N, CA and C atoms as a LAMMPS dump frame, in Angstrom:
ITEM: TIMESTEP
0
ITEM: NUMBER OF ATOMS
456
ITEM: BOX BOUNDS ff ff ff
-5.0000000000000000e+02 5.0000000000000000e+02
-5.0000000000000000e+02 5.0000000000000000e+02
-5.0000000000000000e+02 5.0000000000000000e+02
ITEM: ATOMS id mol type element x y z
1 1 1 N -11.077 -4.29 16.33
2 1 2 C -10.528 -3.559 14.995
3 1 3 C -10.3 -2.078 15.224
4 2 1 N -9.948 -1.584 13.948
5 2 2 C -9.438 -0.066 14.192
6 2 3 C -10.726 0.928 14.754
7 3 1 N -10.061 1.949 15.33
8 3 2 C -10.911 3.139 15.769
9 3 3 C -10.147 4.215 15.246
10 4 1 N -9.77 4.347 13.988
11 4 2 C -9 5.376 13.564
12 4 3 C -9.549 5.602 12.047
13 5 1 N -9.355 6.798 11.512
14 5 2 C -9.578 7.132 10.052
15 5 3 C -8.273 6.523 9.196
16 6 1 N -8.646 6.463 8.062
17 6 2 C -7.466 6.315 7.068
18 6 3 C -6.728 7.747 6.716
19 7 1 N -5.537 7.722 6.977
20 7 2 C -4.901 9.073 6.765
21 7 3 C -3.341 8.725 6.682
22 8 1 N -2.565 9.902 6.315
23 8 2 C -1.014 9.564 6.467
24 8 3 C -0.597 9.649 7.723
25 9 1 N 0.612 8.881 7.839
26 9 2 C 1.067 9.092 9.489
27 9 3 C 1.705 10.557 9.639
28 10 1 N 1.299 10.825 10.977
29 10 2 C 1.627 12.288 11.345
30 10 3 C 2.625 12.311 12.353
31 11 1 N 2.888 11.413 13.085
32 11 2 C 3.891 11.336 14.278
33 11 3 C 4.985 10.288 14.025
34 12 1 N 6.107 10.644 14.659
35 12 2 C 7.201 9.621 14.588
36 12 3 C 6.753 8.09 14.824
37 13 1 N 5.888 8.169 16.079
38 13 2 C 5.411 6.817 16.336
39 13 3 C 4.61 6.208 15.226
40 14 1 N 3.735 7.013 14.648
41 14 2 C 3.022 6.457 13.577
42 14 3 C 3.698 6.099 12.213
43 15 1 N 4.876 6.946 11.936
44 15 2 C 5.539 6.505 10.82
45 15 3 C 6.293 5.21 11.226
46 16 1 N 6.855 5.13 12.459
47 16 2 C 7.471 3.772 12.676
48 16 3 C 6.474 2.61 12.515
49 17 1 N 5.219 2.844 13.177
50 17 2 C 4.102 1.755 12.999
51 17 3 C 3.884 1.567 11.496
52 18 1 N 4.043 2.551 10.622
53 18 2 C 3.735 2.364 9.178
54 18 3 C 4.913 1.391 8.448
55 19 1 N 5.964 1.847 8.797
56 19 2 C 7.158 1.245 8.3
57 19 3 C 7.395 -0.312 8.962
58 20 1 N 6.933 -0.226 9.919
59 20 2 C 6.999 -1.805 10.829
60 20 3 C 6.155 -2.727 10.008
61 21 1 N 4.861 -2.44 9.598
62 21 2 C 3.962 -3.236 8.983
63 21 3 C 4.625 -3.476 7.562
64 22 1 N 4.942 -2.467 6.915
65 22 2 C 5.562 -2.72 5.417
66 22 3 C 6.685 -3.727 5.557
67 23 1 N 7.494 -3.556 6.717
68 23 2 C 8.545 -4.502 6.87
69 23 3 C 8.205 -5.887 6.986
70 24 1 N 7.216 -5.899 7.963
71 24 2 C 6.951 -7.269 8.842
72 24 3 C 6.019 -8.117 7.54
73 25 1 N 5.238 -7.394 6.78
74 25 2 C 4.656 -8.293 5.668
75 25 3 C 5.196 -8.34 4.491
76 26 1 N 6.028 -7.365 4.119
77 26 2 C 6.613 -7.402 2.697
78 26 3 C 8.073 -7.718 2.571
79 27 1 N 8.667 -7.677 3.576
80 27 2 C 10.385 -7.785 3.461
81 27 3 C 10.615 -8.895 4.26
82 28 1 N 10.395 -9.107 5.542
83 28 2 C 10.862 -9.93 6.473
84 28 3 C 10.754 -11.481 6.323
85 29 1 N 9.555 -11.74 5.869
86 29 2 C 9.474 -13.171 5.345
87 29 3 C 10.253 -13.751 4.482
88 30 1 N 10.91 -12.892 3.553
89 30 2 C 11.952 -13.311 2.663
90 30 3 C 13.403 -12.885 2.874
91 31 1 N 13.579 -12.639 4.151
92 31 2 C 14.94 -12.404 4.784
93 31 3 C 15.615 -11.184 4.18
94 32 1 N 14.779 -10.222 3.948
95 32 2 C 15.187 -8.897 3.407
96 32 3 C 15.563 -7.934 4.509
97 33 1 N 16.72 -7.086 4.365
98 33 2 C 17.167 -6.344 5.488
99 33 3 C 16.211 -5.183 6.02
100 34 1 N 16.346 -4.722 7.026
101 34 2 C 15.505 -3.595 7.603
102 34 3 C 16.033 -2.336 6.593
103 35 1 N 15.107 -1.608 6.295
104 35 2 C 15.505 -0.421 5.383
105 35 3 C 14.877 -0.79 4.228
106 36 1 N 14.678 -1.955 3.665
107 36 2 C 14.324 -2.416 2.299
108 36 3 C 12.879 -1.97 2.139
109 37 1 N 12.148 -1.911 3.028
110 37 2 C 10.738 -1.433 3.247
111 37 3 C 10.449 0.159 2.87
112 38 1 N 11.565 0.844 2.681
113 38 2 C 11.536 2.332 2.373
114 38 3 C 11.999 2.582 1.079
115 39 1 N 11.42 3.624 0.562
116 39 2 C 11.814 3.958 -0.784
117 39 3 C 11.976 5.481 -0.906
118 40 1 N 12.927 5.98 -1.908
119 40 2 C 13.08 7.35 -2.004
120 40 3 C 11.722 7.791 -2.267
121 41 1 N 10.862 7.276 -2.972
122 41 2 C 9.449 7.722 -3.372
123 41 3 C 8.865 8.185 -2.253
124 42 1 N 9.059 7.566 -1.109
125 42 2 C 8.277 7.913 0.152
126 42 3 C 8.244 9.36 0.647
127 43 1 N 9.204 10.149 0.047
128 43 2 C 9.682 11.497 0.479
129 43 3 C 9.231 12.544 -0.623
130 44 1 N 8.959 11.928 -1.875
131 44 2 C 8.654 12.719 -2.987
132 44 3 C 7.571 13.573 -2.835
133 45 1 N 7.524 14.841 -3.414
134 45 2 C 6.307 15.727 -3.344
135 45 3 C 5.189 14.722 -4.004
136 46 1 N 3.838 14.996 -3.615
137 46 2 C 2.982 14.172 -4.297
138 46 3 C 2.456 12.934 -3.748
139 47 1 N 3.573 12.29 -3.221
140 47 2 C 3.288 11.02 -2.768
141 47 3 C 2.332 10.791 -1.576
142 48 1 N 1.36 9.878 -1.694
143 48 2 C 0.282 9.872 -0.606
144 48 3 C 0.501 8.68 0.061
145 49 1 N 0.461 8.726 1.285
146 49 2 C 0.559 7.637 2.237
147 49 3 C -1.016 7.337 2.786
148 50 1 N -1.206 6.046 3.219
149 50 2 C -2.508 5.729 3.743
150 50 3 C -2.222 4.821 4.948
151 51 1 N -2.794 5.187 6.045
152 51 2 C -2.291 4.309 7.451
153 51 3 C -3.611 4.159 7.982
154 52 1 N -3.906 2.968 8.445
155 52 2 C -5.065 2.606 9.249
156 52 3 C -4.443 1.933 10.621
157 53 1 N -4.65 2.652 11.634
158 53 2 C -4.155 2.433 12.979
159 53 3 C -5.191 1.506 13.775
160 54 1 N -4.667 0.392 14.573
161 54 2 C -5.634 -0.069 15.449
162 54 3 C -6.187 0.755 16.586
163 55 1 N -5.478 1.677 17.118
164 55 2 C -5.903 2.521 17.988
165 55 3 C -5.01 3.605 18.033
166 56 1 N -5.591 4.775 17.436
167 56 2 C -4.506 6.132 17.285
168 56 3 C -4.543 6.921 18.642
169 57 1 N -5.017 6.436 19.633
170 57 2 C -4.9 7.06 20.843
171 57 3 C -3.702 6.541 21.758
172 58 1 N -3.091 5.559 21.216
173 58 2 C -2.054 4.545 21.812
174 58 3 C -0.829 5.368 21.979
175 59 1 N -0.003 5.384 22.725
176 59 2 C 1.319 5.876 22.664
177 59 3 C 2.252 5.045 21.777
178 60 1 N 2.007 3.85 21.574
179 60 2 C 2.795 3.013 20.577
180 60 3 C 1.862 2.408 19.595
181 61 1 N 1.361 3.114 18.619
182 61 2 C 0.299 2.542 17.795
183 61 3 C 0.58 1.463 17.082
184 62 1 N -0.157 0.591 16.452
185 62 2 C -0.065 -0.582 15.603
186 62 3 C -0.758 -0.279 14.4
187 63 1 N 0.067 -0.353 13.272
188 63 2 C -0.625 -0.223 11.97
189 63 3 C -1.474 -1.616 11.697
190 64 1 N -2.633 -1.437 11.177
191 64 2 C -3.336 -2.797 10.61
192 64 3 C -3.369 -2.808 8.972
193 65 1 N -3.321 -1.627 8.496
194 65 2 C -3.21 -1.819 7.077
195 65 3 C -2.52 -0.419 6.632
196 66 1 N -1.682 -0.551 5.555
197 66 2 C -0.97 0.615 4.937
198 66 3 C -0.916 0.533 3.325
199 67 1 N -0.745 1.644 2.62
200 67 2 C -0.344 1.802 1.244
201 67 3 C 0.095 3.05 0.942
202 68 1 N 0.549 3.21 -0.329
203 68 2 C 1.233 4.165 -0.829
204 68 3 C 0.99 4.402 -2.275
205 69 1 N 0.641 5.621 -2.617
206 69 2 C 0.396 5.943 -4.092
207 69 3 C 1.487 7.097 -4.571
208 70 1 N 2.317 6.646 -5.534
209 70 2 C 3.252 7.642 -5.974
210 70 3 C 2.66 8.037 -7.464
211 71 1 N 2.593 9.455 -7.529
212 71 2 C 2.182 9.844 -8.94
213 71 3 C 3.659 9.497 -9.697
214 72 1 N 3.024 8.988 -11.02
215 72 2 C 4.166 8.786 -12.068
216 72 3 C 4.086 9.708 -13.324
217 73 1 N 3.009 10.094 -13.665
218 73 2 C 2.845 11.118 -14.561
219 73 3 C 1.781 12.081 -14.163
220 74 1 N 1.391 13.127 -15.123
221 74 2 C 0.376 13.923 -14.578
222 74 3 C -1.018 13.262 -14.402
223 75 1 N -1.138 12.086 -15.053
224 75 2 C -2.291 11.621 -15.101
225 75 3 C -2.391 10.031 -14.566
226 76 1 N -1.154 9.716 -14.234
227 76 2 C -1.102 8.065 -13.636
228 76 3 C -0.496 8.204 -12.356
229 77 1 N -0.878 7.306 -11.275
230 77 2 C -0.319 6.999 -10.255
231 77 3 C 0.088 5.558 -9.894
232 78 1 N 0.986 5.074 -9.249
233 78 2 C 1.314 3.774 -8.896
234 78 3 C 1.177 3.465 -7.552
235 79 1 N 0.379 2.542 -7.235
236 79 2 C 0.189 1.855 -5.874
237 79 3 C 1.436 1.003 -5.424
238 80 1 N 1.721 1.247 -4.428
239 80 2 C 3.062 0.626 -3.985
240 80 3 C 2.971 0.124 -2.406
241 81 1 N 3.644 -0.886 -2.01
242 81 2 C 3.725 -1.182 -0.476
243 81 3 C 2.408 -1.314 0.319
244 82 1 N 1.468 -2.091 -0.405
245 82 2 C 0.008 -2.479 0.18
246 82 3 C 0.42 -3.42 1.241
247 83 1 N -0.209 -3.532 2.536
248 83 2 C 0.108 -4.532 3.116
249 83 3 C -0.931 -4.522 4.428
250 84 1 N -1.446 -5.432 4.804
251 84 2 C -2.409 -5.69 5.832
252 84 3 C -1.79 -6.669 6.998
253 85 1 N -1.986 -6.196 8.218
254 85 2 C -1.602 -7.063 9.297
255 85 3 C -2.122 -8.492 9.196
256 86 1 N -1.364 -9.41 9.515
257 86 2 C -2.085 -10.735 9.422
258 86 3 C -3.362 -10.958 10.091
259 87 1 N -3.562 -10.383 11.299
260 87 2 C -4.695 -10.447 11.961
261 87 3 C -5.998 -9.663 11.227
262 88 1 N -5.404 -8.704 10.482
263 88 2 C -6.551 -8.018 9.777
264 88 3 C -6.9 -8.574 8.303
265 89 1 N -6.158 -9.512 7.905
266 89 2 C -6.364 -10.098 6.557
267 89 3 C -7.77 -10.533 6.394
268 90 1 N -8.435 -10.28 5.319
269 90 2 C -9.776 -10.492 4.964
270 90 3 C -10.926 -9.914 5.521
271 91 1 N -10.32 -8.876 6.285
272 91 2 C -11.485 -7.95 7.072
273 91 3 C -11.949 -6.845 6.485
274 92 1 N -11.525 -6.501 5.043
275 92 2 C -11.958 -5.525 4.352
276 92 3 C -11.176 -4.249 4.585
277 93 1 N -10.104 -4.184 5.276
278 93 2 C -9.322 -3.09 5.556
279 93 3 C -8.339 -2.835 4.341
280 94 1 N -7.879 -3.825 3.523
281 94 2 C -7.115 -3.587 2.26
282 94 3 C -8.072 -2.695 1.278
283 95 1 N -9.355 -3.289 1.114
284 95 2 C -10.154 -2.403 0.327
285 95 3 C -10.281 -1.028 0.748
286 96 1 N -10.345 -0.885 2.067
287 96 2 C -10.68 0.448 2.465
288 96 3 C -9.449 1.372 2.156
289 97 1 N -8.194 0.864 2.408
290 97 2 C -6.997 1.618 1.977
291 97 3 C -6.941 1.817 0.476
292 98 1 N -7.331 0.851 -0.318
293 98 2 C -7.292 1.223 -1.805
294 98 3 C -8.365 2.155 -2.141
295 99 1 N -9.559 2.203 -1.682
296 99 2 C -10.561 3.08 -1.981
297 99 3 C -10.116 4.435 -1.42
298 100 1 N -9.317 4.702 -0.367
299 100 2 C -8.754 5.832 0.127
300 100 3 C -7.706 6.383 -0.777
301 101 1 N -7.011 5.563 -1.295
302 101 2 C -5.841 5.896 -2.114
303 101 3 C -6.391 6.532 -3.73
304 102 1 N -7.558 5.75 -3.976
305 102 2 C -8.309 5.878 -5.394
306 102 3 C -8.889 7.256 -5.274
307 103 1 N -9.589 7.618 -4.085
308 103 2 C -10.131 8.988 -3.997
309 103 3 C -9.139 9.944 -3.84
310 104 1 N -8.053 9.941 -3.162
311 104 2 C -6.858 10.787 -3.145
312 104 3 C -6.282 10.98 -4.526
313 105 1 N -6.273 9.932 -5.364
314 105 2 C -5.628 10.061 -6.575
315 105 3 C -6.633 11.098 -7.513
316 106 1 N -7.945 10.598 -7.425
317 106 2 C -8.991 11.316 -8.284
318 106 3 C -8.855 12.855 -7.821
319 107 1 N -8.897 13.132 -6.414
320 107 2 C -8.828 14.506 -5.969
321 107 3 C -7.418 15.165 -6.401
322 108 1 N -6.375 14.419 -6.927
323 108 2 C -5.1 14.912 -7.331
324 108 3 C -5.136 15.04 -8.657
325 109 1 N -6.267 14.653 -9.543
326 109 2 C -6.434 14.761 -11.027
327 109 3 C -5.866 13.689 -11.744
328 110 1 N -5.61 12.543 -11.064
329 110 2 C -5.031 11.249 -11.575
330 110 3 C -6.25 10.484 -12.3
331 111 1 N -6.142 9.931 -13.332
332 111 2 C -7.239 9.181 -14.033
333 111 3 C -6.869 7.745 -14.186
334 112 1 N -5.815 7.292 -13.72
335 112 2 C -5.324 5.89 -14.007
336 112 3 C -4.396 5.586 -12.766
337 113 1 N -4.591 4.361 -12.314
338 113 2 C -3.567 3.808 -11.413
339 113 3 C -3.235 2.375 -11.924
340 114 1 N -1.788 2.291 -11.868
341 114 2 C -1.095 1.071 -12.077
342 114 3 C -0.526 0.418 -10.793
343 115 1 N -0.184 -0.725 -10.774
344 115 2 C 0.495 -1.511 -9.577
345 115 3 C 0.987 -2.788 -10.171
346 116 1 N 1.942 -3.311 -9.476
347 116 2 C 2.685 -4.401 -9.749
348 116 3 C 2.002 -5.441 -8.603
349 117 1 N 1.126 -6.322 -8.894
350 117 2 C 0.64 -7.238 -7.8
351 117 3 C 1.381 -8.414 -7.728
352 118 1 N 1.714 -8.974 -6.614
353 118 2 C 2.203 -10.407 -6.183
354 118 3 C 1.025 -11.251 -6.702
355 119 1 N 1.478 -12.508 -7.308
356 119 2 C 0.481 -13.49 -7.93
357 119 3 C -0.548 -13.72 -6.962
358 120 1 N -0.363 -13.85 -5.86
359 120 2 C -1.353 -14.087 -4.632
360 120 3 C -2.25 -13.008 -4.61
361 121 1 N -1.952 -11.848 -4.758
362 121 2 C -2.762 -10.781 -4.501
363 121 3 C -3.607 -10.478 -5.882
364 122 1 N -3.538 -11.081 -6.964
365 122 2 C -4.193 -10.577 -8.255
366 122 3 C -5.569 -10.634 -8.182
367 123 1 N -6.239 -11.731 -7.562
368 123 2 C -7.666 -11.64 -7.186
369 123 3 C -8.22 -10.552 -6.595
370 124 1 N -7.651 -10.149 -5.399
371 124 2 C -7.908 -9.2 -4.531
372 124 3 C -7.957 -7.764 -5.568
373 125 1 N -6.996 -7.542 -6.232
374 125 2 C -7.229 -6.322 -7.144
375 125 3 C -8.289 -6.361 -8.334
376 126 1 N -8.244 -7.584 -8.859
377 126 2 C -9.176 -7.693 -9.837
378 126 3 C -10.697 -7.51 -9.276
379 127 1 N -11.001 -7.993 -7.971
380 127 2 C -12.214 -7.554 -7.362
381 127 3 C -12.579 -6.112 -7.301
382 128 1 N -11.295 -5.353 -7.332
383 128 2 C -11.538 -3.881 -7.113
384 128 3 C -11.517 -3.228 -8.429
385 129 1 N -11.706 -4.022 -9.482
386 129 2 C -11.817 -3.379 -10.965
387 129 3 C -10.413 -3.169 -11.73
388 130 1 N -9.177 -3.611 -11.164
389 130 2 C -8.04 -3.639 -11.793
390 130 3 C -7.979 -4.779 -12.804
391 131 1 N -7.207 -4.772 -14.035
392 131 2 C -7.022 -5.652 -14.962
393 131 3 C -5.472 -6.032 -15.115
394 132 1 N -5.28 -7.254 -15.183
395 132 2 C -3.813 -7.665 -15.51
396 132 3 C -3.472 -7.227 -17.014
397 133 1 N -2.299 -6.455 -17.078
398 133 2 C -1.898 -6.004 -18.365
399 133 3 C -0.733 -6.833 -18.973
400 134 1 N 0.088 -7.36 -17.793
401 134 2 C 1.118 -8.319 -18.633
402 134 3 C 1.815 -8.821 -17.281
403 135 1 N 2.519 -9.919 -17.374
404 135 2 C 3.616 -10.324 -16.434
405 135 3 C 4.498 -9.327 -16.031
406 136 1 N 5.041 -9.191 -14.797
407 136 2 C 5.851 -8.124 -14.467
408 136 3 C 7.227 -8.984 -13.937
409 137 1 N 7.819 -8.416 -12.884
410 137 2 C 9.033 -8.896 -12.562
411 137 3 C 8.749 -9.941 -11.378
412 138 1 N 9.832 -10.608 -10.979
413 138 2 C 9.844 -11.59 -10.08
414 138 3 C 10.598 -10.999 -8.844
415 139 1 N 10.06 -10.791 -7.887
416 139 2 C 10.716 -10.223 -6.681
417 139 3 C 11.42 -11.268 -5.866
418 140 1 N 12.632 -10.705 -5.281
419 140 2 C 13.566 -11.679 -4.506
420 140 3 C 13.77 -13.07 -5.232
421 141 1 N 13.504 -13.125 -6.691
422 141 2 C 13.685 -14.205 -7.37
423 141 3 C 12.713 -15.313 -7.255
424 142 1 N 11.585 -15.15 -6.474
425 142 2 C 10.76 -16.172 -6.184
426 142 3 C 9.322 -15.614 -6.156
427 143 1 N 8.994 -14.353 -6.144
428 143 2 C 7.688 -13.87 -6.239
429 143 3 C 7.172 -13.179 -7.261
430 144 1 N 6.282 -13.872 -8.261
431 144 2 C 5.882 -13.4 -9.585
432 144 3 C 4.987 -12.155 -9.09
433 145 1 N 5.275 -11.199 -10.162
434 145 2 C 4.209 -9.949 -9.937
435 145 3 C 3.729 -9.724 -11.314
436 146 1 N 2.501 -9.135 -11.297
437 146 2 C 1.858 -8.751 -12.731
438 146 3 C 1.42 -7.501 -12.505
439 147 1 N 1.604 -6.686 -13.876
440 147 2 C 1.23 -5.189 -13.867
441 147 3 C -0.094 -5.286 -14.07
442 148 1 N -0.833 -4.311 -13.353
443 148 2 C -2.356 -4.191 -13.444
444 148 3 C -2.673 -2.921 -13.614
445 149 1 N -3.771 -2.446 -14.048
446 149 2 C -4.083 -1.02 -14.252
447 149 3 C -5.585 -1.022 -14.042
448 150 1 N -6.025 0.346 -13.695
449 150 2 C -7.367 0.66 -13.486
450 150 3 C -7.755 2.104 -13.966
451 151 1 N -8.73 2.407 -14.627
452 151 2 C -9.09 3.725 -15.193
453 151 3 C -9.924 4.201 -13.842
454 152 1 N -9.576 5.466 -13.579
455 152 2 C -10.475 6.153 -12.471
456 152 3 C -11.574 6.871 -13.06
């Protein structure tokens, strides 16, 4: 498993690994085009990226888990693009990414995090203290999402 800390991507190869995992897990299974794993929010000031690499010394690093926190107000942030590599599912890496994002949110002065969870991930977020607020959108016309919230 990983031998690197959770941190933002720093090099072009790390950014490539970061976006590759977002694409492979969150877009490719639904035949979405390359590029759909990216968002203008990725480049906004205050956006926090979390990356956990399998081996940060590798010339071609592979991301095991990623996540992004976008500040939405002075008090609230939204977690987006959470993904774990299939071989890392169920190993606690997703919890580690969320803990890192929550710690960074608190350090930035945020007091609440919201997210739109896929139906299949609601239990994961509930175990981390998030509560379902309401049904949300249906992604790609087939993936129900739920708005969830947690006070920090």
